[in-house]
C-alpha positions, -999 to 999 in steps of 0.1 A, spaced: -380 59 452 -346 68 437 -321 86 459 -309 122 454 -273 130 444 -268 143 480 -280 110 494 -256 92 470 -227 113 482 -235 106 519 -238 69 511 -202 70 498 -189 86 529 -209 60 550 -195 33 527 -229 19 519 -223 16 482 -250 25 457 -247 48 426 -214 66 420 -221 104 422 -211 127 393 -203 158 413 -186 188 398 -173 223 402 -181 244 372 -183 279 385 -151 292 369 -161 276 335 -194 295 336 -182 329 347 -150 329 326 -170 321 294 -197 346 304 -171 373 308 -153 364 276 -185 362 256 -181 325 248 -208 310 270 -231 289 248 -264 306 243 -282 277 259 -267 285 293 -271 323 293 -294 332 321 -294 297 334 -285 292 371 -254 271 380 -276 243 395 -297 242 363 -265 239 342 -256 209 363 -290 193 358 -287 199 321 -255 179 321 -268 151 344 -243 162 371 -246 175 406 -230 205 421 -203 207 448 -212 241 462 -186 258 483 -196 288 504 -181 320 489 -166 305 458 -184 325 430 -214 320 453 -231 335 483 -212 329 515 -229 316 546 -199 322 568 -195 358 579 -162 371 591 -157 404 610 -131 420 632 -131 436 666 -105 455 686 -101 484 662 -90 464 632 -98 483 600 -95 468 565 -93 492 536 -93 481 500 -85 502 470 -88 490 434 -64 505 409 -68 489 375 -61 453 380 -44 458 413 -62 454 447 -43 472 474 -54 462 509 -43 478 541 -49 461 575 -48 488 602 -44 477 638 -32 492 671 -1 470 666 8 483 632 -3 484 595 1 456 570 -1 461 532 -10 435 506 -13 438 468 -32 413 447 -34 413 409 -67 404 392 -69 384 360 -80 401 328 -117 394 335 -115 402 373 -126 367 383 -95 356 402 -65 373 418 -31 363 430 -10 380 457 20 398 443 30 416 476 25 396 508 15 413 540 44 399 561 77 413 550 97 411 582 95 396 617 79 427 632 49 423 608 39 392 627 27 414 656 -2 432 637 -11 399 620 -13 382 653 -35 410 666 -58 406 635 -60 368 640 -69 372 677 -97 396 669 -116 376 643 -153 369 648 -171 342 628 -208 338 624 -228 311 605 -255 327 585 -283 301 587 -307 321 565 -282 321 536 -274 285 541 -311 275 541 -317 294 510 -288 277 492 -299 243 504 -334 250 491 -320 261 457 -300 229 453 -329 206 464 -306 177 470 -289 180 435 -255 183 450 -238 191 483 -234 224 502 -200 225 519 -173 248 532 -135 252 529 -119 259 562 -90 283 564 -58 265 555 -34 250 580 -8 273 595 21 263 572 -2 266 541 -14 300 552 21 312 557 32 302 522 0 310 503 -15 340 522 10 357 545 46 354 534 50 334 502 70 303 498 105 316 497 101 339 527 84 312 547 113 288 542 138 315 549 120 326 581 117 289 593 155 287 589 164 320 606 135 324 631 123 289 637 110 294 672 92 327 664 76 312 633 65 280 650 50 301 678 31 321 653 18 289 637 1 283 671 -16 317 668 -29 307 633 -41 274 647 -60 291 675 -76 316 651 -86 287 628 -103 271 657 -129 299 658 -141 288 623 -142 251 634 -163 260 665 -187 281 644 -192 254 618 -192 222 639 -227 227 652 -242 235 617 -262 211 595 -233 208 570 -224 171 569 -193 171 547 -165 196 551 -132 204 534 -100 213 553 -91 234 523 -53 235 515 -36 234 481 -11 207 487 19 202 463 49 182 474 72 207 457 63 232 483 53 208 511 78 179 510 73 149 532 95 162 560 76 195 562 42 177 557 49 153 585 61 180 610 36 208 603 6 194 584 -1 158 595 -7 165 633 -29 194 624 -50 172 600 -53 145 626 -65 168 653 -91 185 630 -103 152 617 -108 139 652 -126 171 662 -151 170 633 -157 132 636 -167 137 672 -193 161 659 -207 137 633 -190 153 603 -171 138 574 -140 157 563 -117 156 533 -87 177 520 -79 194 487 -47 181 471 -44 194 436 -6 193 428 22 169 426 16 146 456 27 110 450 53 110 478 26 123 502 0 96 496 12 72 524 12 102 548 -23 113 538 -34 77 546 -23 85 582 -43 117 584 -75 102 597 -94 122 571 -122 105 552 -111 114 518 -89 134 494 -103 158 468 -87 168 435 -58 144 433 -44 149 399 -29 120 380 -7 120 349 -4 137 325 -11 167 347 2 154 380 29 130 391 9 99 399 -11 71 383 -44 56 394 -24 26 406 -2 49 427 -34 64 443 -48 30 450 -16 18 465 -8 49 485 -42 55 500 -53 19 504 -89 10 508 -96 34 536 -99 68 519 -126 82 496 -115 97 463 -133 129 453 -129 139 416 -101 119 398 -106 129 361 -78 155 353 -92 186 338 -72 181 306 -93 151 297 -122 175 289 -101 193 262 -103 173 229 -71 189 215 -52 173 244 -69 140 249 -89 121 223 -123 106 230 -110 70 230 -85 78 258 -111 98 277 -135 68 277 -107 44 287 -97 65 316 -132 72 329 -141 35 327 -109 26 345 -113 50 375 -149 39 380 -139 2 380 -109 7 403 -126 29 430 -163 21 429 -177 21 464 -154 49 475 -156 73 446 -173 106 442 -165 112 406 -155 147 395 -130 169 378 -95 174 393 -100 201 402 -125 222 381 -140 222 346 -117 242 324 -132 271 303 -124 254 269 -140 221 279 -160 200 255 -194 199 273 -204 167 255 -178 149 275 -194 162 308 -227 150 296 -212 116 286 -202 107 322 -236 96 337 -242 70 309 -207 57 313 -212 53 351 -243 32 344 -226 12 317 -196 3 338 -216 -6 369 -239 -29 348 -210 -47 333 
């Protein structure tokens, strides 16, 4: 009896060998083309998992990412969150007994994604209401939703979860922005580092809620790029956090990896020290700053590679088919045994779907040779 894609993925984490999984994230491709009116007729009305099956791929399902979420977050202590949509702007006010925070996000033209254009923390005093919010979070695992999702996938992929980012990452990407975070770390180092401990404690609520669930493979989240997280910062604020979280999840029988989708070559040796099982979405040239040889040298034989094919390789105008085949064959040959093949980090909307469908046969051919 042949194994399911889920079993193949677990076999990689357990380092038992077997078939290389072809495991993708295609949600944005689907909903962007649906909104734009460019979704091929064949896929209209088709579920995301059925699209994967049509391509010979499996789905890496993350809770809440264009999908149903099985992690429910609420607030106690009189925290009130009010959102107003004004055109493409989403204005959010976080009202607490310690003060009010305001955040503005701007949606893309199709309303699928958004980016923060006004961060909630503008001055040192704003840390007080944010601290209150973080101390009054409640997290609940919705087992009914999880079971329904698992039943829908039927082993044709993996159901997983992105944890909230590490304290430094949350500061630069969610609360302050990069420039203000660096400025505050220079001017108010003690206060900011103390606040990082508050974020860490709040994050622990999520880890405690998820650690006892059936989910076997988890993602620390993040969006690491060495240009915003240089080695000195990474080693001080990120590495100890990753090591602690990895140890915690390993003690509970979980596998854990991290999302690194930017320039990261100088960080590879440090990631090797993280005690994490793998790295997701490493992006090699011509999109990122590293080669496959750099990845092999920097991570050694210990870490699993999730994804590895830069998204640009699925755009024929950028990469011809000969180069596509050459790269896919190379990554399979170099990392077989510790590779969960996928797209770094998602299938782009203008992708040539025939290239997605081409991968399973290529995996078989390379492994037979």
